[in-house]
Structure formats: C-alpha cells, structure tokens
All heavy atoms as a GROMACS GRO file, in nm:
protein
  532
    1MET      N    1  -1.332   3.519  -1.569
    1MET     CA    2  -1.207   3.589  -1.571
    1MET      C    3  -1.094   3.493  -1.549
    1MET      O    4  -1.094   3.407  -1.452
    1MET     CB    5  -1.207   3.696  -1.456
    1MET     CG    6  -1.083   3.760  -1.442
    1MET     SD    7  -1.081   3.883  -1.304
    1MET     CE    8  -1.122   4.032  -1.396
    2PRO      N    9  -0.994   3.490  -1.639
    2PRO     CA   10  -0.882   3.397  -1.625
    2PRO      C   11  -0.793   3.436  -1.504
    2PRO      O   12  -0.784   3.556  -1.464
    2PRO     CB   13  -0.807   3.413  -1.752
    2PRO     CG   14  -0.847   3.550  -1.811
    2PRO     CD   15  -0.983   3.574  -1.758
    3ARG      N   16  -0.731   3.341  -1.444
    3ARG     CA   17  -0.644   3.358  -1.336
    3ARG      C   18  -0.505   3.396  -1.389
    3ARG      O   19  -0.463   3.357  -1.482
    3ARG     CB   20  -0.626   3.227  -1.260
    3ARG     CG   21  -0.749   3.184  -1.192
    3ARG     CD   22  -0.717   3.060  -1.108
    3ARG     NE   23  -0.843   3.009  -1.048
    3ARG     CZ   24  -0.857   2.893  -1.016
    3ARG    NH1   25  -0.766   2.799  -1.022
    3ARG    NH2   26  -0.978   2.848  -0.957
    4SER      N   27  -0.439   3.472  -1.304
    4SER     CA   28  -0.298   3.521  -1.342
    4SER      C   29  -0.197   3.412  -1.298
    4SER      O   30  -0.234   3.323  -1.217
    4SER     CB   31  -0.272   3.651  -1.273
    4SER     OG   32  -0.256   3.633  -1.133
    5ARG      N   33  -0.072   3.426  -1.346
    5ARG     CA   34   0.034   3.339  -1.307
    5ARG      C   35   0.061   3.343  -1.158
    5ARG      O   36   0.083   3.242  -1.096
    5ARG     CB   37   0.161   3.367  -1.388
    5ARG     CG   38   0.163   3.331  -1.520
    5ARG     CD   39   0.297   3.350  -1.579
    5ARG     NE   40   0.294   3.312  -1.721
    5ARG     CZ   41   0.405   3.334  -1.802
    5ARG    NH1   42   0.508   3.401  -1.754
    5ARG    NH2   43   0.393   3.292  -1.929
    6GLY      N   44   0.054   3.455  -1.103
    6GLY     CA   45   0.072   3.464  -0.954
    6GLY      C   46  -0.028   3.390  -0.874
    6GLY      O   47  -0.005   3.322  -0.771
    7THR      N   48  -0.148   3.400  -0.919
    7THR     CA   49  -0.268   3.325  -0.847
    7THR      C   50  -0.245   3.182  -0.861
    7THR      O   51  -0.264   3.102  -0.765
    7THR     CB   52  -0.395   3.374  -0.914
    7THR    OG1   53  -0.420   3.516  -0.902
    7THR    CG2   54  -0.514   3.306  -0.834
    8GLU      N   55  -0.209   3.128  -0.986
    8GLU     CA   56  -0.188   2.986  -1.003
    8GLU      C   57  -0.061   2.938  -0.911
    8GLU      O   58  -0.079   2.830  -0.857
    8GLU     CB   59  -0.151   2.957  -1.154
    8GLU     CG   60  -0.266   2.974  -1.244
    8GLU     CD   61  -0.372   2.863  -1.222
    8GLU    OE1   62  -0.344   2.755  -1.176
    8GLU    OE2   63  -0.492   2.898  -1.238
    9ARG      N   64   0.044   3.009  -0.906
    9ARG     CA   65   0.154   2.977  -0.823
    9ARG      C   66   0.110   2.976  -0.683
    9ARG      O   67   0.152   2.889  -0.596
    9ARG     CB   68   0.270   3.075  -0.840
    9ARG     CG   69   0.335   3.057  -0.978
    9ARG     CD   70   0.453   3.148  -0.990
    9ARG     NE   71   0.513   3.138  -1.127
    9ARG     CZ   72   0.592   3.220  -1.174
    9ARG    NH1   73   0.626   3.332  -1.113
    9ARG    NH2   74   0.638   3.196  -1.295
   10LEU      N   75   0.035   3.075  -0.628
   10LEU     CA   76  -0.010   3.078  -0.492
   10LEU      C   77  -0.103   2.963  -0.467
   10LEU      O   78  -0.095   2.904  -0.356
   10LEU     CB   79  -0.080   3.213  -0.468
   10LEU     CG   80  -0.115   3.245  -0.323
   10LEU    CD1   81   0.011   3.239  -0.233
   10LEU    CD2   82  -0.190   3.374  -0.310
   11LEU      N   83  -0.186   2.925  -0.552
   11LEU     CA   84  -0.276   2.816  -0.533
   11LEU      C   85  -0.191   2.680  -0.522
   11LEU      O   86  -0.222   2.603  -0.432
   11LEU     CB   87  -0.366   2.802  -0.654
   11LEU     CG   88  -0.468   2.680  -0.650
   11LEU    CD1   89  -0.569   2.704  -0.531
   11LEU    CD2   90  -0.548   2.680  -0.786
   12ARG      N   91  -0.093   2.659  -0.613
   12ARG     CA   92  -0.019   2.541  -0.601
   12ARG      C   93   0.073   2.538  -0.466
   12ARG      O   94   0.080   2.434  -0.411
   12ARG     CB   95   0.081   2.529  -0.714
   12ARG     CG   96   0.003   2.500  -0.855
   12ARG     CD   97   0.100   2.488  -0.965
   12ARG     NE   98   0.030   2.476  -1.091
   12ARG     CZ   99   0.012   2.362  -1.154
   12ARG    NH1  100   0.065   2.254  -1.105
   12ARG    NH2  101  -0.048   2.366  -1.268
   13LEU      N  102   0.112   2.652  -0.432
   13LEU     CA  103   0.195   2.659  -0.312
   13LEU      C  104   0.106   2.628  -0.192
   13LEU      O  105   0.146   2.560  -0.094
   13LEU     CB  106   0.261   2.800  -0.285
   13LEU     CG  107   0.341   2.822  -0.163
   13LEU    CD1  108   0.464   2.731  -0.176
   13LEU    CD2  109   0.387   2.963  -0.161
   14GLY      N  110  -0.018   2.678  -0.192
   14GLY     CA  111  -0.106   2.646  -0.084
   14GLY      C  112  -0.152   2.503  -0.070
   14GLY      O  113  -0.152   2.443   0.033
   15LEU      N  114  -0.171   2.442  -0.188
   15LEU     CA  115  -0.203   2.298  -0.188
   15LEU      C  116  -0.081   2.218  -0.144
   15LEU      O  117  -0.107   2.114  -0.072
   15LEU     CB  118  -0.251   2.251  -0.336
   15LEU     CG  119  -0.386   2.306  -0.377
   15LEU    CD1  120  -0.412   2.269  -0.519
   15LEU    CD2  121  -0.490   2.253  -0.286
   16ALA      N  122   0.034   2.252  -0.190
   16ALA     CA  123   0.153   2.184  -0.134
   16ALA      C  124   0.170   2.195   0.009
   16ALA      O  125   0.192   2.091   0.084
   16ALA     CB  126   0.284   2.231  -0.202
   17ALA      N  127   0.144   2.315   0.064
   17ALA     CA  128   0.160   2.333   0.208
   17ALA      C  129   0.049   2.254   0.280
   17ALA      O  130   0.077   2.193   0.388
   17ALA     CB  131   0.146   2.481   0.241
   18LEU      N  132  -0.079   2.249   0.232
   18LEU     CA  133  -0.180   2.171   0.289
   18LEU      C  134  -0.140   2.024   0.294
   18LEU      O  135  -0.165   1.956   0.389
   18LEU     CB  136  -0.300   2.190   0.218
   18LEU     CG  137  -0.429   2.124   0.271
   18LEU    CD1  138  -0.470   2.181   0.414
   18LEU    CD2  139  -0.554   2.140   0.174
   19TYR      N  140  -0.083   1.972   0.182
   19TYR     CA  141  -0.051   1.834   0.169
   19TYR      C  142   0.051   1.800   0.274
   19TYR      O  143   0.043   1.699   0.352
   19TYR     CB  144   0.003   1.796   0.030
   19TYR     CG  145   0.048   1.656   0.019
   19TYR    CD1  146  -0.039   1.556  -0.009
   19TYR    CD2  147   0.184   1.629   0.030
   19TYR    CE1  148  -0.004   1.425  -0.023
   19TYR    CE2  149   0.225   1.490   0.015
   19TYR     CZ  150   0.132   1.394  -0.010
   19TYR     OH  151   0.172   1.270  -0.028
   20PHE      N  152   0.166   1.885   0.281
   20PHE     CA  153   0.275   1.849   0.378
   20PHE      C  154   0.234   1.880   0.519
   20PHE      O  155   0.306   1.820   0.615
   20PHE     CB  156   0.396   1.920   0.332
   20PHE     CG  157   0.457   1.868   0.210
   20PHE    CD1  158   0.466   1.928   0.096
   20PHE    CD2  159   0.518   1.741   0.217
   20PHE    CE1  160   0.526   1.879  -0.019
   20PHE    CE2  161   0.576   1.686   0.110
   20PHE     CZ  162   0.582   1.752  -0.012
   21ALA      N  163   0.132   1.958   0.550
   21ALA     CA  164   0.090   1.991   0.680
   21ALA      C  165  -0.017   1.897   0.732
   21ALA      O  166  -0.029   1.873   0.858
   21ALA     CB  167   0.036   2.130   0.688
   22VAL      N  168  -0.086   1.822   0.644
   22VAL     CA  169  -0.197   1.737   0.683
   22VAL      C  170  -0.169   1.591   0.647
   22VAL      O  171  -0.172   1.504   0.738
   22VAL     CB  172  -0.332   1.785   0.628
   22VAL    CG1  173  -0.449   1.685   0.664
   22VAL    CG2  174  -0.367   1.926   0.676
   23VAL      N  175  -0.155   1.558   0.525
   23VAL     CA  176  -0.150   1.426   0.476
   23VAL      C  177  -0.023   1.356   0.518
   23VAL      O  178  -0.029   1.241   0.569
   23VAL     CB  179  -0.156   1.429   0.317
   23VAL    CG1  180  -0.142   1.287   0.263
   23VAL    CG2  181  -0.289   1.484   0.280
   24THR      N  182   0.096   1.423   0.508
   24THR     CA  183   0.217   1.363   0.547
   24THR      C  184   0.224   1.323   0.694
   24THR      O  185   0.263   1.218   0.735
   24THR     CB  186   0.342   1.446   0.508
   24THR    OG1  187   0.332   1.469   0.366
   24THR    CG2  188   0.474   1.385   0.541
   25PRO      N  189   0.189   1.422   0.785
   25PRO     CA  190   0.195   1.376   0.923
   25PRO      C  191   0.084   1.266   0.958
   25PRO      O  192   0.120   1.180   1.045
   25PRO     CB  193   0.161   1.508   1.006
   25PRO     CG  194   0.197   1.615   0.917
   25PRO     CD  195   0.177   1.561   0.772
   26ALA      N  196  -0.014   1.265   0.898
   26ALA     CA  197  -0.122   1.161   0.923
   26ALA      C  198  -0.068   1.030   0.877
   26ALA      O  199  -0.081   0.923   0.958
   26ALA     CB  200  -0.251   1.193   0.840
   27GLY      N  201   0.001   1.022   0.767
   27GLY     CA  202   0.057   0.902   0.719
   27GLY      C  203   0.175   0.849   0.809
   27GLY      O  204   0.188   0.733   0.844
   28LEU      N  205   0.257   0.946   0.857
   28LEU     CA  206   0.364   0.904   0.955
   28LEU      C  207   0.309   0.859   1.077
   28LEU      O  208   0.364   0.760   1.139
   28LEU     CB  209   0.451   1.024   0.980
   28LEU     CG  210   0.537   1.065   0.855
   28LEU    CD1  211   0.618   1.192   0.883
   28LEU    CD2  212   0.633   0.948   0.813
   29CYS      N  213   0.196   0.918   1.129
   29CYS     CA  214   0.135   0.869   1.260
   29CYS      C  215   0.078   0.725   1.244
   29CYS      O  216   0.093   0.641   1.329
   29CYS     CB  217   0.028   0.971   1.298
   29CYS     SG  218   0.091   1.125   1.362
   30VAL      N  219   0.016   0.699   1.129
   30VAL     CA  220  -0.039   0.570   1.106
   30VAL      C  221   0.075   0.475   1.103
   30VAL      O  222   0.064   0.360   1.161
   30VAL     CB  223  -0.118   0.564   0.975
   30VAL    CG1  224  -0.151   0.425   0.938
   30VAL    CG2  225  -0.249   0.642   0.989
   31ARG      N  226   0.184   0.497   1.043
   31ARG     CA  227   0.291   0.406   1.024
   31ARG      C  228   0.360   0.388   1.160
   31ARG      O  229   0.414   0.280   1.191
   31ARG     CB  230   0.395   0.452   0.928
   31ARG     CG  231   0.347   0.445   0.783
   31ARG     CD  232   0.447   0.485   0.688
   31ARG     NE  233   0.565   0.385   0.683
   31ARG     CZ  234   0.660   0.399   0.608
   31ARG    NH1  235   0.673   0.502   0.524
   31ARG    NH2  236   0.757   0.310   0.606
   32ALA      N  237   0.355   0.485   1.248
   32ALA     CA  238   0.418   0.466   1.383
   32ALA      C  239   0.328   0.378   1.479
   32ALA      O  240   0.385   0.308   1.554
   32ALA     CB  241   0.430   0.605   1.448
   33VAL      N  242   0.195   0.377   1.448
   33VAL     CA  243   0.108   0.305   1.535
   33VAL      C  244   0.101   0.156   1.494
   33VAL      O  245   0.098   0.063   1.576
   33VAL     CB  246  -0.035   0.367   1.533
   33VAL    CG1  247  -0.134   0.274   1.602
   33VAL    CG2  248  -0.025   0.503   1.602
   34ARG      N  249   0.093   0.127   1.360
   34ARG     CA  250   0.080  -0.005   1.316
   34ARG      C  251   0.168  -0.033   1.191
   34ARG      O  252   0.216   0.074   1.132
   34ARG     CB  253  -0.073  -0.038   1.286
   34ARG     CG  254  -0.121   0.038   1.167
   34ARG     CD  255  -0.264  -0.004   1.142
   34ARG     NE  256  -0.319   0.068   1.020
   34ARG     CZ  257  -0.320   0.018   0.904
   34ARG    NH1  258  -0.288  -0.115   0.884
   34ARG    NH2  259  -0.374   0.086   0.801
   35ASP      N  260   0.187  -0.158   1.150
   35ASP     CA  261   0.269  -0.195   1.044
   35ASP      C  262   0.182  -0.230   0.922
   35ASP      O  263   0.138  -0.347   0.922
   35ASP     CB  264   0.358  -0.305   1.083
   35ASP     CG  265   0.463  -0.348   0.977
   35ASP    OD1  266   0.476  -0.264   0.882
   35ASP    OD2  267   0.524  -0.448   0.987
   36PRO      N  268   0.148  -0.138   0.842
   36PRO     CA  269   0.041  -0.168   0.735
   36PRO      C  270   0.090  -0.284   0.638
   36PRO      O  271   0.006  -0.349   0.584
   36PRO     CB  272   0.024  -0.035   0.660
   36PRO     CG  273   0.144   0.048   0.694
   36PRO     CD  274   0.196  -0.002   0.828
   37LEU      N  275   0.221  -0.299   0.616
   37LEU     CA  276   0.268  -0.400   0.532
   37LEU      C  277   0.308  -0.526   0.599
   37LEU      O  278   0.346  -0.631   0.545
   37LEU     CB  279   0.385  -0.351   0.449
   37LEU     CG  280   0.354  -0.246   0.354
   37LEU    CD1  281   0.479  -0.203   0.277
   37LEU    CD2  282   0.252  -0.281   0.248
   38ARG      N  283   0.292  -0.537   0.735
   38ARG     CA  284   0.319  -0.646   0.819
   38ARG      C  285   0.458  -0.705   0.792
   38ARG      O  286   0.480  -0.817   0.759
   38ARG     CB  287   0.217  -0.760   0.800
   38ARG     CG  288   0.076  -0.718   0.859
   38ARG     CD  289  -0.017  -0.831   0.842
   38ARG     NE  290  -0.057  -0.830   0.692
   38ARG     CZ  291  -0.144  -0.912   0.643
   38ARG    NH1  292  -0.207  -0.997   0.716
   38ARG    NH2  293  -0.169  -0.898   0.519
   39ARG      N  294   0.553  -0.608   0.807
   39ARG     CA  295   0.695  -0.635   0.782
   39ARG      C  296   0.768  -0.683   0.909
   39ARG      O  297   0.885  -0.712   0.906
   39ARG     CB  298   0.766  -0.518   0.726
   39ARG     CG  299   0.714  -0.486   0.601
   39ARG     CD  300   0.782  -0.354   0.541
   39ARG     NE  301   0.745  -0.248   0.632
   39ARG     CZ  302   0.797  -0.132   0.627
   39ARG    NH1  303   0.888  -0.103   0.539
   39ARG    NH2  304   0.760  -0.034   0.712
   40ALA      N  305   0.703  -0.689   1.028
   40ALA     CA  306   0.766  -0.732   1.152
   40ALA      C  307   0.808  -0.878   1.144
   40ALA      O  308   0.753  -0.954   1.092
   40ALA     CB  309   0.672  -0.705   1.267
   41TRP      N  310   0.930  -0.891   1.213
   41TRP     CA  311   0.990  -1.030   1.211
   41TRP      C  312   0.906  -1.113   1.312
   41TRP      O  313   0.889  -1.075   1.425
   41TRP     CB  314   1.132  -1.014   1.249
   41TRP     CG  315   1.200  -1.146   1.258
   41TRP    CD1  316   1.231  -1.205   1.376
   41TRP    CD2  317   1.245  -1.237   1.156
   41TRP    NE1  318   1.291  -1.329   1.359
   41TRP    CE2  319   1.298  -1.352   1.219
   41TRP    CE3  320   1.240  -1.228   1.021
   41TRP    CZ2  321   1.359  -1.452   1.144
   41TRP    CZ3  322   1.294  -1.334   0.948
   41TRP    CH2  323   1.355  -1.444   1.007
   42ASP      N  324   0.877  -1.234   1.270
   42ASP     CA  325   0.808  -1.330   1.350
   42ASP      C  326   0.889  -1.464   1.350
   42ASP      O  327   0.876  -1.537   1.247
   42ASP     CB  328   0.672  -1.355   1.312
   42ASP     CG  329   0.586  -1.444   1.409
   42ASP    OD1  330   0.642  -1.485   1.512
   42ASP    OD2  331   0.470  -1.470   1.379
   43PRO      N  332   0.967  -1.501   1.449
   43PRO     CA  333   1.055  -1.619   1.437
   43PRO      C  334   0.974  -1.748   1.438
   43PRO      O  335   1.028  -1.858   1.399
   43PRO     CB  336   1.143  -1.604   1.560
   43PRO     CG  337   1.067  -1.516   1.654
   43PRO     CD  338   0.999  -1.422   1.566
   44ASP      N  339   0.847  -1.746   1.474
   44ASP     CA  340   0.766  -1.861   1.485
   44ASP      C  341   0.705  -1.908   1.349
   44ASP      O  342   0.646  -2.012   1.335
   44ASP     CB  343   0.656  -1.856   1.593
   44ASP     CG  344   0.714  -1.828   1.733
   44ASP    OD1  345   0.829  -1.896   1.754
   44ASP    OD2  346   0.649  -1.775   1.816
   45ARG      N  347   0.704  -1.815   1.260
   45ARG     CA  348   0.640  -1.842   1.126
   45ARG      C  349   0.733  -1.921   1.042
   45ARG      O  350   0.850  -1.893   1.029
   45ARG     CB  351   0.599  -1.716   1.056
   45ARG     CG  352   0.489  -1.642   1.126
   45ARG     CD  353   0.452  -1.518   1.046
   45ARG     NE  354   0.364  -1.554   0.928
   45ARG     CZ  355   0.300  -1.466   0.857
   45ARG    NH1  356   0.306  -1.345   0.889
   45ARG    NH2  357   0.233  -1.505   0.760
   46ALA      N  358   0.671  -2.014   0.973
   46ALA     CA  359   0.752  -2.098   0.874
   46ALA      C  360   0.767  -2.022   0.744
   46ALA      O  361   0.867  -2.034   0.678
   46ALA     CB  362   0.684  -2.236   0.858
   47SER      N  363   0.669  -1.951   0.708
   47SER     CA  364   0.674  -1.876   0.579
   47SER      C  365   0.585  -1.748   0.588
   47SER      O  366   0.489  -1.744   0.659
   47SER     CB  367   0.603  -1.966   0.469
   47SER     OG  368   0.603  -1.892   0.352
   48TYR      N  369   0.636  -1.645   0.523
   48TYR     CA  370   0.560  -1.520   0.521
   48TYR      C  371   0.469  -1.502   0.400
   48TYR      O  372   0.401  -1.407   0.382
   48TYR     CB  373   0.664  -1.397   0.522
   48TYR     CG  374   0.717  -1.377   0.666
   48TYR    CD1  375   0.836  -1.454   0.700
   48TYR    CD2  376   0.661  -1.301   0.751
   48TYR    CE1  377   0.888  -1.431   0.822
   48TYR    CE2  378   0.704  -1.285   0.885
   48TYR     CZ  379   0.825  -1.352   0.923
   48TYR     OH  380   0.871  -1.342   1.050
   49LEU      N  381   0.478  -1.602   0.311
   49LEU     CA  382   0.390  -1.600   0.188
   49LEU      C  383   0.252  -1.628   0.227
   49LEU      O  384   0.211  -1.729   0.290
   49LEU     CB  385   0.440  -1.707   0.094
   49LEU     CG  386   0.373  -1.716  -0.048
   49LEU    CD1  387   0.394  -1.580  -0.120
   49LEU    CD2  388   0.418  -1.836  -0.126
   50GLU      N  389   0.161  -1.534   0.181
   50GLU     CA  390   0.018  -1.548   0.209
   50GLU      C  391  -0.058  -1.562   0.077
   50GLU      O  392  -0.024  -1.475  -0.016
   50GLU     CB  393  -0.037  -1.436   0.288
   50GLU     CG  394   0.018  -1.427   0.431
   50GLU     CD  395  -0.034  -1.312   0.508
   50GLU    OE1  396  -0.120  -1.238   0.455
   50GLU    OE2  397   0.014  -1.295   0.622
   51PRO      N  398  -0.148  -1.651   0.057
   51PRO     CA  399  -0.226  -1.652  -0.071
   51PRO      C  400  -0.316  -1.520  -0.075
   51PRO      O  401  -0.356  -1.466   0.028
   51PRO     CB  402  -0.310  -1.776  -0.056
   51PRO     CG  403  -0.326  -1.804   0.092
   51PRO     CD  404  -0.199  -1.747   0.145
   52PRO      N  405  -0.340  -1.478  -0.208
   52PRO     CA  406  -0.428  -1.360  -0.219
   52PRO      C  407  -0.562  -1.401  -0.169
   52PRO      O  408  -0.613  -1.503  -0.174
   52PRO     CB  409  -0.434  -1.350  -0.371
   52PRO     CG  410  -0.325  -1.427  -0.433
   52PRO     CD  411  -0.293  -1.538  -0.322
   53PRO      N  412  -0.630  -1.291  -0.122
   53PRO     CA  413  -0.768  -1.313  -0.065
   53PRO      C  414  -0.875  -1.351  -0.173
   53PRO      O  415  -0.858  -1.306  -0.285
   53PRO     CB  416  -0.811  -1.180  -0.004
   53PRO     CG  417  -0.721  -1.080  -0.068
   53PRO     CD  418  -0.594  -1.155  -0.111
   54GLY      N  419  -0.957  -1.445  -0.141
   54GLY     CA  420  -1.058  -1.491  -0.241
   54GLY      C  421  -1.029  -1.598  -0.332
   54GLY      O  422  -1.097  -1.639  -0.400
   55ILE      N  423  -0.900  -1.651  -0.324
   55ILE     CA  424  -0.856  -1.758  -0.402
   55ILE      C  425  -0.837  -1.879  -0.319
   55ILE      O  426  -0.770  -1.879  -0.215
   55ILE     CB  427  -0.726  -1.732  -0.478
   55ILE    CG1  428  -0.743  -1.610  -0.576
   55ILE    CG2  429  -0.675  -1.849  -0.549
   55ILE    CD1  430  -0.619  -1.574  -0.645
   56ARG      N  431  -0.909  -1.992  -0.351
   56ARG     CA  432  -0.901  -2.116  -0.274
   56ARG      C  433  -0.798  -2.199  -0.337
   56ARG      O  434  -0.786  -2.206  -0.455
   56ARG     CB  435  -1.042  -2.181  -0.273
   56ARG     CG  436  -1.148  -2.100  -0.208
   56ARG     CD  437  -1.279  -2.176  -0.208
   56ARG     NE  438  -1.299  -2.236  -0.332
   56ARG     CZ  439  -1.417  -2.261  -0.391
   56ARG    NH1  440  -1.522  -2.223  -0.332
   56ARG    NH2  441  -1.435  -2.313  -0.507
   57PRO      N  442  -0.735  -2.279  -0.250
   57PRO     CA  443  -0.641  -2.380  -0.306
   57PRO      C  444  -0.724  -2.488  -0.381
   57PRO      O  445  -0.838  -2.513  -0.350
   57PRO     CB  446  -0.570  -2.432  -0.184
   57PRO     CG  447  -0.658  -2.406  -0.066
   57PRO     CD  448  -0.740  -2.280  -0.098
   58PRO      N  449  -0.664  -2.554  -0.480
   58PRO     CA  450  -0.736  -2.654  -0.552
   58PRO      C  451  -0.770  -2.774  -0.461
   58PRO      O  452  -0.698  -2.804  -0.357
   58PRO     CB  453  -0.633  -2.710  -0.656
   58PRO     CG  454  -0.498  -2.659  -0.612
   58PRO     CD  455  -0.524  -2.541  -0.526
   59ALA      N  456  -0.885  -2.836  -0.490
   59ALA     CA  457  -0.935  -2.950  -0.409
   59ALA      C  458  -0.846  -3.070  -0.412
   59ALA      O  459  -0.831  -3.135  -0.324
   59ALA     CB  460  -1.083  -2.986  -0.459
   60ARG      N  461  -0.787  -3.096  -0.536
   60ARG     CA  462  -0.696  -3.205  -0.548
   60ARG      C  463  -0.583  -3.163  -0.641
   60ARG      O  464  -0.604  -3.072  -0.724
   60ARG     CB  465  -0.761  -3.331  -0.609
   60ARG     CG  466  -0.829  -3.318  -0.739
   60ARG     CD  467  -0.911  -3.431  -0.775
   60ARG     NE  468  -1.002  -3.398  -0.883
   60ARG     CZ  469  -0.971  -3.441  -1.009
   60ARG    NH1  470  -0.863  -3.510  -1.037
   60ARG    NH2  471  -1.049  -3.414  -1.103
   61PRO      N  472  -0.468  -3.220  -0.641
   61PRO     CA  473  -0.358  -3.181  -0.737
   61PRO      C  474  -0.394  -3.210  -0.873
   61PRO      O  475  -0.469  -3.312  -0.900
   61PRO     CB  476  -0.237  -3.256  -0.674
   61PRO     CG  477  -0.292  -3.369  -0.586
   61PRO     CD  478  -0.431  -3.328  -0.546
   62PRO      N  479  -0.347  -3.135  -0.966
   62PRO     CA  480  -0.380  -3.173  -1.106
   62PRO      C  481  -0.312  -3.294  -1.148
   62PRO      O  482  -0.203  -3.335  -1.096
   62PRO     CB  483  -0.317  -3.050  -1.183
   62PRO     CG  484  -0.219  -2.987  -1.090
   62PRO     CD  485  -0.262  -3.021  -0.948
   63ARG      N  486  -0.371  -3.368  -1.244
   63ARG     CA  487  -0.314  -3.492  -1.298
   63ARG      C  488  -0.194  -3.461  -1.379
   63ARG      O  489  -0.193  -3.358  -1.454
   63ARG     CB  490  -0.414  -3.565  -1.377
   63ARG     CG  491  -0.532  -3.624  -1.291
   63ARG     CD  492  -0.616  -3.714  -1.364
   63ARG     NE  493  -0.713  -3.622  -1.441
   63ARG     CZ  494  -0.801  -3.679  -1.528
   63ARG    NH1  495  -0.805  -3.807  -1.558
   63ARG    NH2  496  -0.882  -3.598  -1.593
   64THR      N  497  -0.099  -3.545  -1.380
   64THR     CA  498   0.021  -3.530  -1.461
   64THR      C  499   0.020  -3.642  -1.570
   64THR      O  500  -0.035  -3.744  -1.554
   64THR     CB  501   0.148  -3.545  -1.380
   64THR    OG1  502   0.150  -3.678  -1.317
   64THR    CG2  503   0.154  -3.436  -1.271
   65HIS      N  504   0.074  -3.604  -1.683
   65HIS     CA  505   0.085  -3.697  -1.801
   65HIS      C  506   0.199  -3.796  -1.773
   65HIS      O  507   0.308  -3.763  -1.741
   65HIS     CB  508   0.107  -3.618  -1.925
   65HIS     CG  509   0.108  -3.703  -2.047
   65HIS    ND1  510   0.002  -3.770  -2.105
   65HIS    CD2  511   0.216  -3.744  -2.129
   65HIS    CE1  512   0.040  -3.843  -2.206
   65HIS    NE2  513   0.173  -3.825  -2.215
   66THR      N  514   0.165  -3.920  -1.792
   66THR     CA  515   0.270  -4.022  -1.780
   66THR      C  516   0.284  -4.100  -1.916
   66THR      O  517   0.181  -4.123  -1.982
   66THR     CB  518   0.227  -4.129  -1.671
   66THR    OG1  519   0.109  -4.185  -1.699
   66THR    CG2  520   0.224  -4.061  -1.538
   67ASP      N  521   0.396  -4.137  -1.949
   67ASP     CA  522   0.422  -4.202  -2.069
   67ASP      C  523   0.412  -4.355  -2.048
   67ASP      O  524   0.460  -4.408  -1.953
   67ASP     CB  525   0.569  -4.177  -2.120
   67ASP     CG  526   0.581  -4.035  -2.172
   67ASP    OD1  527   0.483  -3.969  -2.212
   67ASP    OD2  528   0.699  -3.987  -2.163
   68GLY      N  529   0.337  -4.424  -2.132
   68GLY     CA  530   0.326  -4.561  -2.129
   68GLY      C  531   0.203  -4.619  -2.093
   68GLY      O  532   0.107  -4.624  -2.040
   0.00000   0.00000   0.00000
C-alpha cells in the first residue's frame, strides 16, 4: 500500500526532530569536552603543520641537476 503525502511529511518531520534532539546535542557535547580539530593555541609550538599519517619523510634529499 503506498504512503500518503501526510504520512511522508510526518515521517520527515519525525526524522528531523530525532536528528535535532539526538545528533546535534551529542555533537555539541563532544565539541565542548575536546577539540577534535586541535585548534587550541600553543605558544611553545614552532609549527602547527603535521605530516599525514603513514607517510615517512625521505631518507635523503633528492639529487638536483647541476650544469657543467
């Protein structure tokens, strides 16, 4: 049996209410407890750039071409 337009609207409204009642407060609580993007200022750090995980730096610098 196909659903009516009213049933579809009620279903979407219920899912939206569930999202804003459960998912949004959970995300706000997590952000209040910790900084997931590590945006906090650290005056002792020289650089905030971090290499991607799993990539090692090269063992030696690449050779450059010299003329002559």
